[in-house]
N, C-alpha and C positions, 0 to 999 in steps of 0.2 A: 503493500500499500504506500509508504513511504516512497519508495522508487519511481512508482507510477506517477504519485503527485510531483516529485521531483522533475518526471519528464515533460509534465502537463504545464507546468511554469516555462520553461524557455521556449517549448512551440506556442503559447499563447492559447492553449487551450483548456488554460486552467476554470474558465468559467464553465466550460462544458462538462467537465470532470463529476463523478458522481455525486460529490457532495455539494456542489454549486448548482443544481436543476431550480432551485426558485432564484429569483432576485431578491439580494439581499436589503433592498428598500421596499420591495412589498411585502417581504416577509418580515420585516421591523415592524411597519405601519399595523399589520396584521395581530401584533401580538397587544397583550395589554399591557405588559411591564417588561421593557428591557434595558432595564438597568442593571441589571447583572447576567452575566454569561458564563454559566457552570464549566461550560466546554473549554474555556480562556484559562480557566486558573490553575489545571496541572501543569498549563504549557508554562507557567510560571513559577510554579510552586509545587511542582508533581512529588512523584514517589519519589524520584532521584535526590531532590534537594533536600527534603527530610530525610533519607536515610544519609546524605552526607553533613547535616547539621548535627544528627546524632552521633555518629562516627565522629566528627570533630568534639561533640559535648566529650565524649568518651576521652579521646586522643589526650584531647588540653585541659588538665584539672588544673593548672593555674590561672587564677583569676582576671590575672593581664593578658594572658593569649585567649581567654573566653570574649573580654573586651576586645581585642583584636578582630575576631570574628565575626563579633556582634555590631562593629563598627563599619567592617564589609557589607555585611547584610544590609546593613541600614543606607550605607552609600549606593549599594545597586538598585534597593528598592527603590531610593531617592532618584535616582538616574531615570528607572523604568517608569517612575509618575509624571517626569519631567517631560520625559519624550512620548508618552502616550498623549499627554495635556496637550503637548506641541504638534501631534501628529497632524493634525489638519494644514498647519501652518506648512509643514515640512513638505505634506501633499501638492499645495498649491506652490512650493518652490520648484519641486521636481518636475512639477506638470506631467502631462500624460506621458511623453518620451522617456522623462526618467524614474516615472513609476513604472513602466513595462522595461525598463533595463535594470531596475533593479528589482524586478520580479525575476526575470532571466538567471540574472546572477544568482540569487538565492535559490533558483530551480536548480544551479548545478551545483550546489553546497549539498540541497537535499538529497539530489541523486547520488553525490558521492556518501554521505549517510547511509541511502541505501544499500549503495553496493557494499559498502565496509561491513553492515550488518548480515548481509547474503553469505560473504565470502567469509567474515568471521563463524557463522554457524555451519558452514560447509568444512571449515579447517577443523572446528571442534569436533564434527561429528567423523572426519577421517580420521582424526585422533582419537577417536574413542574406540573405532572399530580396528583399528591395526594394535592397539592394547590390547 
């Protein structure tokens, strides 16, 4: 799924992808409350982030180290908030061609992630068969 989404971005066919059948504006207007998007929350702080923070909590027992981790989490959260807050301005500055170029670049990154998942799975399966 990740790789197919990645291939849809550079080709410009992402709006025709499985998850994008409805127009976003029409979908948003048909909902009673669009203030919270539960599916976007795991993208910002999903199981990987939570596992990493639990691991850091166990690894760093000194208060100073915990404060550094907290400061890093706070800085990333603040940066994310600022970027989301000014996203409309970023979109206006980039324009249609800039957004198209950016989506194609992100598509190549997503393709690389998908291919890496596939290759690591194949290598792990091959390694377990050899043993």
